[in-house]
C-alpha positions in Angstrom: 13.7 -22.3 -63.6 16.8 -23.4 -62.0 18.0 -26.7 -61.8 16.4 -27.4 -57.9 13.0 -27.1 -59.3 12.7 -30.0 -61.5 10.9 -32.3 -59.2 11.0 -34.9 -56.7 14.0 -36.5 -54.8 15.2 -40.1 -54.8 14.4 -40.6 -51.5 11.3 -41.6 -49.4 9.6 -39.3 -46.5 10.4 -35.9 -46.0 14.3 -34.5 -46.5 16.3 -34.5 -43.3 16.2 -32.0 -41.2 19.6 -30.8 -41.0 19.3 -28.9 -37.4 17.5 -31.9 -35.7 18.8 -32.1 -32.2 20.1 -35.6 -32.5 22.4 -34.5 -35.5 23.6 -31.7 -33.3 24.1 -33.5 -30.3 26.1 -36.4 -31.6 26.9 -36.2 -35.8 28.9 -39.3 -35.5 26.1 -41.6 -34.3 23.2 -39.8 -35.9 24.4 -39.9 -39.4 25.5 -43.6 -39.2 22.0 -44.6 -40.4 22.0 -42.2 -43.4 25.3 -43.4 -44.9 24.1 -46.6 -44.6 21.8 -46.2 -47.1 22.1 -46.9 -50.6 21.6 -43.6 -52.0 22.2 -40.3 -50.6 19.0 -38.4 -49.1 18.2 -35.1 -49.2 18.7 -32.3 -46.5 17.1 -29.2 -45.3 17.9 -26.0 -43.8 15.5 -23.2 -43.0 15.5 -20.7 -45.7 18.0 -22.8 -47.8 16.9 -24.3 -50.8 17.2 -28.4 -50.5 20.7 -30.5 -51.0 21.8 -33.7 -51.4 23.4 -35.2 -48.3 26.7 -36.9 -48.6 27.9 -39.0 -45.7 30.1 -41.7 -47.3 34.0 -41.1 -47.2 34.4 -42.0 -50.7 31.3 -39.7 -52.0 32.8 -37.1 -50.0 36.3 -37.0 -51.6 34.5 -37.2 -55.1 32.6 -33.9 -54.6 35.3 -32.2 -52.9 38.0 -33.0 -55.7 36.4 -34.0 -58.8 36.0 -31.0 -61.6 32.5 -32.0 -62.2 31.8 -29.9 -58.9 32.3 -26.5 -57.9 32.6 -24.4 -54.6 31.0 -21.5 -56.6 27.4 -21.6 -57.3 28.0 -18.7 -59.9 30.2 -21.0 -62.3 27.4 -23.8 -62.7 26.6 -23.6 -66.8 22.9 -22.4 -67.4 20.5 -21.0 -65.2 21.3 -19.2 -61.8 22.0 -21.5 -59.0 20.8 -20.8 -55.5 24.5 -20.2 -53.5 23.5 -22.1 -50.2 25.8 -20.8 -48.1 25.0 -16.9 -49.2 21.0 -18.6 -48.2 22.4 -19.9 -44.8 24.1 -16.6 -44.0 20.8 -14.6 -44.5 18.6 -17.2 -42.8 20.9 -16.6 -39.9 20.5 -12.5 -39.9 23.1 -11.4 -42.1 22.7 -7.6 -43.2 21.9 -7.1 -46.6 25.0 -6.0 -49.0 27.6 -8.6 -46.9 26.9 -11.0 -49.3 29.8 -9.7 -51.3 32.2 -10.3 -48.6 31.1 -14.4 -49.0 31.2 -14.0 -52.9 34.9 -12.5 -52.6 36.5 -14.9 -50.1 38.4 -17.6 -50.7 36.4 -20.5 -49.5 33.9 -19.4 -51.6 36.0 -19.0 -54.7 37.0 -21.7 -57.3 38.9 -22.1 -60.2 41.6 -19.0 -61.1 40.2 -16.8 -58.6 40.7 -19.2 -56.1 44.3 -20.0 -57.1 45.3 -16.6 -57.1 43.8 -15.7 -53.6 45.1 -19.0 -52.1 48.3 -18.8 -53.7 48.9 -15.3 -52.2 48.8 -16.4 -48.7 49.7 -20.3 -49.0 53.4 -19.7 -47.6 52.2 -17.7 -44.8 50.8 -21.2 -43.6 53.4 -23.6 -45.0 55.0 -26.4 -42.4 58.2 -24.5 -42.5 56.6 -21.0 -41.7 54.0 -22.9 -38.9 57.1 -24.8 -37.4 58.8 -21.4 -36.9 55.6 -20.3 -35.3 56.0 -22.9 -32.6 58.1 -21.1 -29.8 55.6 -18.5 -30.1 52.6 -20.8 -29.8 54.7 -22.5 -26.7 54.9 -19.2 -25.1 51.2 -18.1 -25.4 50.1 -21.7 -24.3 52.4 -21.5 -20.8 51.5 -18.2 -20.3 47.8 -19.1 -20.4 48.8 -22.1 -18.3 50.5 -20.2 -16.0 47.0 -18.0 -15.1 44.8 -21.0 -15.0 44.8 -21.9 -11.6 43.8 -18.1 -10.6 40.8 -18.8 -13.1 39.4 -21.8 -10.6 36.5 -21.6 -8.4 36.5 -24.4 -5.7 39.1 -25.9 -7.5 37.3 -25.9 -10.7 37.9 -24.3 -13.9 36.9 -24.0 -17.5 39.4 -25.2 -20.0 37.1 -23.8 -22.9 37.4 -20.3 -21.7 40.3 -19.9 -20.1 42.7 -22.1 -22.4 41.4 -23.6 -25.7 39.4 -20.1 -26.7 42.5 -17.8 -26.0 45.0 -19.8 -27.6 44.3 -19.9 -31.4 42.6 -16.3 -31.3 45.8 -14.9 -29.9 47.9 -16.9 -32.6 46.0 -15.7 -35.2 45.4 -12.0 -34.0 49.4 -11.8 -33.8 49.7 -13.2 -37.4 47.8 -10.5 -38.9 48.7 -7.9 -36.3 45.6 -6.6 -34.8 46.2 -4.0 -32.1 46.4 -5.6 -28.8 43.8 -3.0 -27.6 41.2 -4.5 -30.2 41.5 -8.2 -29.7 38.7 -8.2 -27.1 36.5 -7.2 -29.2 37.5 -9.3 -32.2 37.3 -12.5 -29.9 33.8 -11.6 -28.8 32.6 -11.0 -32.2 34.4 -14.2 -33.9 32.7 -16.1 -30.5 29.0 -15.2 -31.9 29.8 -15.9 -35.3 30.5 -19.2 -34.5 28.0 -20.3 -31.8 25.0 -20.8 -33.7 23.1 -17.8 -32.9 20.9 -16.0 -35.4 18.8 -12.6 -36.1 20.3 -9.1 -35.1 23.2 -10.6 -32.9 24.9 -12.6 -35.8 24.2 -9.5 -38.3 25.4 -7.1 -36.0 28.5 -9.3 -35.1 29.3 -9.9 -38.8 28.7 -6.1 -39.7 31.1 -5.2 -36.6 33.9 -7.6 -38.1 33.7 -6.5 -41.9 33.9 -3.1 -40.3 37.2 -4.1 -37.8 38.8 -5.8 -41.0 38.2 -2.3 -43.3 39.9 -0.7 -40.1 42.8 -3.2 -40.1 43.3 -2.7 -44.0 43.6 0.6 -43.5 45.9 0.6 -40.5 48.8 -1.6 -42.3 48.3 0.4 -45.3 49.7 3.3 -43.3 51.7 1.4 -40.8 53.1 -1.4 -42.4 54.9 -4.1 -40.1 55.9 -7.7 -40.3 52.6 -9.3 -40.8 50.5 -11.5 -43.1 48.1 -8.1 -44.0 51.3 -6.0 -44.4 52.8 -8.0 -46.5 49.4 -8.7 -49.0 49.6 -4.9 -49.2 52.7 -4.7 -50.3 53.4 -2.8 -53.8 54.3 -6.6 -55.4 50.9 -7.9 -54.2 48.4 -5.2 -53.4 47.3 -5.1 -57.2 46.3 -8.7 -57.1 43.8 -8.5 -54.1 40.6 -6.0 -54.1 40.0 -4.4 -51.1 36.6 -6.8 -50.8 38.6 -10.0 -51.1 41.3 -8.6 -48.5 38.5 -8.0 -46.2 36.8 -11.0 -46.9 40.0 -12.8 -46.1 40.5 -11.2 -43.0 37.2 -12.1 -41.6 38.0 -15.8 -42.8 41.1 -16.1 -41.2 40.0 -14.8 -37.9 36.8 -16.9 -37.8 37.5 -20.4 -39.7 41.3 -19.8 -38.8 41.1 -20.3 -35.0 37.3 -21.8 -34.3 38.1 -25.3 -35.5 41.4 -24.9 -33.5 39.8 -24.3 -30.2 37.2 -26.8 -30.6 39.3 -29.6 -31.4 41.8 -28.9 -28.6 38.5 -28.6 -26.3 37.1 -31.9 -28.0 40.2 -33.6 -27.6 41.0 -33.0 -24.2 37.5 -34.2 -23.3 38.0 -37.5 -25.6 41.5 -38.3 -23.8 40.2 -37.8 -20.5 37.5 -40.6 -21.0 39.8 -42.7 -22.7 42.6 -43.2 -20.0 44.5 -46.1 -22.0 44.9 -43.9 -24.8 46.1 -41.0 -22.5 48.2 -43.0 -20.9 50.0 -44.3 -24.3 50.6 -40.4 -25.0 52.2 -39.7 -22.2 54.3 -42.6 -22.2 55.6 -41.4 -26.0 55.9 -38.0 -27.1 56.9 -38.9 -30.7 53.0 -40.4 -30.4 51.4 -36.7 -30.6 51.2 -35.6 -34.7 49.7 -39.1 -35.1 47.3 -38.5 -32.1 46.1 -35.0 -33.1 45.6 -36.7 -36.5 43.2 -39.5 -35.1 41.4 -36.9 -32.6 40.8 -34.8 -35.7 39.3 -37.9 -37.1 37.6 -39.2 -34.2 36.2 -36.1 -32.2 36.9 -33.7 -35.0 34.3 -30.5 -34.6 33.8 -29.9 -38.2 30.6 -31.6 -38.8 29.8 -30.5 -42.6 32.1 -28.7 -45.4 30.4 -26.0 -47.9 28.0 -27.4 -50.3 29.4 -28.3 -53.8 27.1 -27.8 -56.9 27.1 -30.2 -60.0 28.5 -28.7 -63.4 27.0 -31.6 -65.3 24.6 -34.5 -65.0 26.2 -37.3 -63.1 26.4 -39.3 -59.9 27.5 -39.4 -56.5 27.9 -43.1 -55.5 24.2 -44.4 -56.6 22.6 -41.2 -56.7 22.2 -38.9 -59.8 22.9 -35.4 -59.3 21.6 -33.1 -61.9 23.3 -30.0 -63.1 22.9 -27.2 -60.5 21.9 -29.5 -57.8 23.8 -29.2 -54.4 25.7 -32.0 -52.2 26.6 -31.0 -48.8 29.2 -33.0 -47.2 28.9 -34.4 -43.9 32.4 -34.6 -42.9 31.8 -36.0 -39.3 30.0 -39.1 -40.8 32.9 -39.7 -43.5 35.2 -39.8 -40.8 33.5 -42.7 -38.8 32.7 -44.7 -42.5 33.7 -48.2 -41.9 34.4 -48.7 -45.6 37.3 -46.0 -45.1 38.7 -47.2 -41.3 39.1 -50.2 -39.5 37.1 -50.0 -36.1 36.0 -46.4 -37.2 34.2 -45.7 -33.5 37.2 -46.7 -31.6 39.9 -44.0 -30.6 43.3 -45.0 -31.8 46.4 -42.6 -31.6 48.8 -44.8 -33.3 46.2 -45.4 -36.4 48.3 -43.4 -38.7 51.6 -44.5 -37.6 52.1 -46.5 -40.5 49.6 -44.9 -43.3 48.9 -41.9 -45.0 46.6 -39.3 -43.3 42.5 -40.2 -45.1 40.4 -38.7 -42.4 38.4 -35.6 -44.1 38.4 -33.4 -41.1 40.3 -30.5 -42.8 38.6 -31.4 -46.0 40.4 -32.5 -49.6 41.5 -31.6 -52.7 41.7 -28.2 -53.8 39.9 -26.4 -50.9 41.8 -28.6 -48.0 42.0 -26.3 -45.1 44.8 -23.6 -45.7 45.4 -23.5 -42.1 45.5 -27.1 -41.6 49.0 -27.1 -40.4 48.8 -24.2 -37.9 45.6 -26.0 -36.2 47.5 -29.4 -35.9 50.8 -27.5 -34.5 48.5 -25.3 -32.0 46.3 -28.5 -30.8 49.9 -30.4 -30.3 51.4 -27.4 -28.4 48.1 -26.8 -26.3 47.8 -30.7 -25.2 51.5 -31.4 -24.7 51.9 -28.5 -22.4 48.3 -29.0 -20.7 49.2 -32.7 -20.0 52.6 -32.1 -18.5 51.8 -29.1 -16.8 48.7 -30.6 -14.8 49.4 -34.7 -15.0 46.3 -35.3 -12.5 44.0 -33.3 -15.0 40.5 -34.9 -14.5 36.7 -34.0 -15.7 34.4 -32.7 -12.8 31.5 -33.5 -15.0 30.0 -36.9 -16.0 30.5 -36.4 -20.0 27.1 -37.1 -20.7 26.2 -34.2 -18.8 28.9 -31.8 -20.7 26.9 -28.8 -22.8 27.4 -28.6 -26.5 26.6 -25.7 -28.7 23.7 -25.7 -31.1 25.6 -25.0 -34.1 24.8 -27.6 -36.1 27.9 -27.0 -38.3 30.4 -27.1 -35.6 30.6 -29.9 -33.0 31.7 -28.1 -29.9 31.9 -27.9 -26.2 30.4 -24.7 -24.4 32.3 -25.2 -21.3 35.0 -28.4 -19.9 35.1 -27.8 -16.3 38.3 -29.4 -15.3 40.0 -30.0 -11.6 43.9 -29.4 -12.0 
């Protein structure tokens, strides 16, 4: 019997349906009543064992950084614990046999395995290396903006399709040297994996990306170049990373390494266009941009929830007892609007972090803080700077209330952002 089988929850009524329409449509508002409760609530996802749902900033910092919690279910002492991430992907349509790429990935490893894998790639995403990429990011952004008017129909263009999406995927494909002829296929599969689709469509996309990642490893093994994968295949590295770990790393870098930035660029543009006072401040003061990106990640960041953590011993989170093996799901979007952590949290204030340290959890916290956070921030800053400079009269063509958002409960994102240049 696993730890999850021991009995009832501490909440009244049915567990929270984490795929409920209101939570997907506006997680910032919909999770607020949950956050105000005295204890965590139980949450459910179809095909996945129940989890505690953490919504408070302090609680989430705890489960993300305290040694009493692990991201790897296999490291919990005692009886086997259900791997919620694996269950989620299986429920969505992941083909049998691909579970090993979840287990081998940097996101689902912990302890020495996590430090070993992360240590091999950290340098590629350091602030210095990312700053060196800025001229190339700017060049890609400028090329996309040059083409933007040509994509307009009746004066309207979709910024997601023609700017926010191609910029980060191009950067990450160049970083791992995906052959240019293959990049459209990588873009399509990555978009499928993050769109919220299920069944064979998702299973085939994941299988295809794994196959492409294996082919990419083989290609770089025979034709090494000046790229991250060739570096990891070099003699001083290759014996420290298995093929499965390398394939999992590539898949994670391509999917997670760009989708957050795609959605952050789109969400940020929509937020700025609907907050003209903040947009005016940003136009007047270019030095505000790093702080603006930070605040936009807090205010309208696309990451709704992080990977679940598992208690390695009987403990408490806030006022809620959590038993060994139980899973806690961090709701990042709720934490980032927590009034206990932020003054007037529902207000967009681009200067909020000028005089204080970064405290939002949009990129996570602790040992598993997003490896590509610096890259995502740099790409978003470049994208917004270039877009607002090139098109000073940029405006939405649709009432913000009518903008269509995706159905993936993990990522709060726009399906399209129609604007007039």
